N, C-alpha and C positions, 0 to 999 in steps of 0.2 A: 251494497257491496262495492268495494273498490276493485275497479277493473284494471287488469294488468296492463302495462303499457303497450305490449305487443298487439294486444286486442285494440287499444285505443288508436294507435297509429295506422292500423289497418282499416279503421272505420271511416265513415262518411266525414269529410271535412268541407270547410268553406273554400271557395275558389282560391287557387294559388296566389293570384295577384293580391286578394284581400288579405290573405294570411301573411305574405311577405311585408305588406304594408304596415302591419302591426308589430313587426318584430324590429329589434334594435339592430343598428349597424355601427360597428366600432372598428377603427383601424388598429393595426398592430404593426411595430417596427421590428426589426431584427433584434433578437435577444442575444445574438453572438456578437454584436458589436460590428459586424461587417456591412457592407453596403447592400441595399435591398436590390435584387435582381429585377429583370424586366418581367418575370413571371409574377402574375397577381392572381389570387384565387378568392372566392367567396365561400366560406365554410358555413353550412347550415346545420340544423339539428331539428328533431321532433321536440314535442313539448312535455318532456319529462326530465328530471335531473341527471339520470344516468347518461342519456343521450347528449344533453347539453354538456356535460363533463367531457365526454368523449370528443365532442366538437372542439372544445377548447384545447384538449390534448393534441389533436390533430393540428389545429391552427397555430398553437404556440411553437410546436415543434417545427413547423414549416417557416414560421417567421424566424426562428433561430437559425435556420439555413438560407435566409436571404430572400424568402418569398414575401411578397407584400400581401398581407392577409386582412380581410374584413369579414365580419360575422353577421349572419342572420339566423339567430337562434330561436327556439320555441315556435317554429313555423306551424306545427300541427301534425296532421296525419299524412300518410302516403298520398292520398288524393290531392293534397296541396303540394308536397315537396317533390314528388317524382316528376310532375309537369314542370316544376321550376327547374330542376336538373335538366331536362330535356331542352328547355328554353334557354339554358345559360344564365339563368338568374342566380343560381348557385352552382358551385363546381365540386364540391365535396360534402358527403353526409355519411355519419356512422350508420350501418345497417346490421341487421340480424339475419344470418343467412337463409334459414329456412323460411322465416315469415316473408321476406322480400320475394322469395322464389314462389311462395303460394300466392302472394299478391299478383305477381306477374303472370303466373301459369297455374290456373285453378286445377289442372289436371296432374300437376306434378306430384310425384310419390318418392323422390329421392330421400334418403335418410342419412347416409354417411357424409361427412365433411366433404370427401373427394367427389361423390356422386352429386351432392348439392352444388358444388363449385362448377361442375360441368354442366349441369342443368341451368344454373344461373347465367353463366356466360351465354348460353344459347338464348335465354329468355330475356335478358336486358334489351331495352329499346337501343336503336342505333344511336351512337354517340355517347353512350355510357359504358364504363368499364369497372368490373369488380377487381379489386387489388387483392393481395394476399389475405387469407382468412387468419384470424387471431386464434390462439388456444382459448382466449376468453370467451365465454358463452353465457347468454341469458336465456334459459330453457327450463321446461319442467324438469324437476329432479325428485327423486324419492328419497325421503330422509327418515332415518331412525335415531333414536337417543343413544348416546354413547353406551349406556348400560345394555341396552337391548342388543346393540352391535357386538359388544364384548361377550355377552352370555350366549350369543348364537353364531359367533365368529362370522360376522357379515361384512363384506366389503363391496359386493356387486348385487345387482338385481337378482342374478341367478342364485345366489346363496340363499335366497328366501325359501327356496325348495327344501332346504334342509332343516328348517324351523319345524320342530314338532308342534302339532295343534294348529288351530286356525290363526291366521294372520289377517288383521282388519286394516284395510287402506282407506285413508281419508283423502278426499279430493272434491273439487267442484262436481256437481250432479252429472254433467255430461261425460265425466271420466268413465262412468259405468258402461257406456255404450260406444264411445269413439274408439277408432281402431288403434290408436296409440295409447289407449287407456286399459281398463280391465281385460277386454278381449285380447289385447296385444300382450299382456302380461301372461294370459293363459296360453295363447297360441305360439308366441315367439319364445317365451321362457319357459313354457310348460308348467307354470304354477297353478296347482289345482287346490291349494290350501288357503285360498284368499276369500275373505268377505269384504263387503264394500260399505263405507259410511259416507254419505254426501253431506259435505260441509260447504256452504255456499259463500265463502269468502276469499276464494283465490289464494289459498295458502296463508291467510292471515292469522289474527289472534285466536279465533275459535279453532281453527285447525291446529294451531301450535299447542294450545291448551289440551285438546284431545290427546295429542301425541305425548305431551309431558306427564299427563296423569295416567297414561296407558289405557285410555279409552279405545284408542287405536294404536297400532304398532308402526305403521308406515304412513307417511304424509307426502303428498305431492305439494311442493313448495318451489316456487320458482328460484333458480339456482343463484340469483343475486340478491335475494331477501336478506336483510340484515340479521333476522332472527336466527339464521343458520349459524352465523358466527357467535352471536350473542349467547346462544345455548349450546355451543359446541356439538351441533348436530353432526351426524355421519351421513354425508351424501353418498348413496350407492352408486357405483359406476354402472354404465349401460353398455356392456360389451357388444350387444347385438343390435344396437341402434334402435331401440323401441321408439325414442324420441328423435325427430329429425334435427339435424345440426342446427343450432342457432348461434353459431360463431359470429363474433363481431367482424364486419368487413366494411372497409371504406368503399362507397360507390362514387366514382369520380368522372367528371367530363373527360371523354377520351382525348380531347384536344389538349388537356392539361396533364395527363397521365404520365408522359415521359419525363416531365420536369419534377413531379412530386412523388412518384411511386416509390423511389428508393427510401425516401424519409418515411413515408407512412408505412411501408413494409417493415421497417425496423421497429416502428412503434408496435405494429401488430404482433411481431415476433415476441415482443416483451410482455405485452399485456396478458393477464391471466384472470380467470373467474374470480379469484380471491381479491384482485385489484378492483373489480367491479363491485364486489361486496363491500370493500372499504369505502369506495366512492359513495355508495349509497348510505352506508352507516354515517358518514360525516355530513352529507347534504340532508339526509332525512332523520338523523338522531338529534340528541340534545345540542350538539355543536351547531347545527343549522348552517353549515359552511357553504360559502358561495361556490358554485361549480367551477368557476375560473380559478379560484384559490386552490381547490383540490387538484385541478389539472396541473397548475403550476408546481405544486408540491410533488406530485408523481413524477413530473418530467425532471425536476431537479434530483430527486432521489434515485432516479435510474439513469442519470448522467446525460440526458438529452439537452439540458439547459444548465446554465450556472446560477 
């Protein structure tokens, strides 16, 4: 089974110093043609393409605004890069709000973006700052086919209550018992018409096949999985915050925050979940695009660079 990256980056990793030694370091000059300021930052990433792409989005945007940027991408898991942030070996890394909060505070139960932000600000180690949350998120999401959505007038998870008959939900086995899985659908949304089908592939091909052939009617698929776009699946909104916010957020060295926050907050305001989907479609699909190329294209298309 392919493990989802949020699980991977929360897992055990090699020591930070060893991980950093294995990663590449490349310098960037200003893309705006101006002189490079005295501010210099090292942008890091976890070891999966979406996060690497986001690192280059951040780095190239900063470089275009006169910051001297170097990169240490594909560092590995949080056990490697959070200590690197604390030591000042890297200054910026893209994160996922709910996951980094859970890593830092095992007792945290915040769900909404605002509550997660408050809790994250309190949980971050001294010397680190969370900048603005982006609308872009990489999280659990419940998806249905366009035909099923149209036939049952579905736009949100709550609408499943109006479906006549039994609705089968497919997800990894732990979804049957975890608080934000089947129990949450029943207690938070009051859904009593659900049955469960365990498919142990993290929302991958077997889950997709079951959804498309109507073996199941709802599938838990991570929100930036390209198959959502490829098959025009309808992602049901989560108005009651069953799933904790996994909005993308830059975690930065507090000493550099005042110099770089304005640029990174503008990036965050523009990023969407659809952008993340397109990033992953390009890097993981037939194009096999380089994350740096994908980042450059997005920045140009959105007016951040020329």
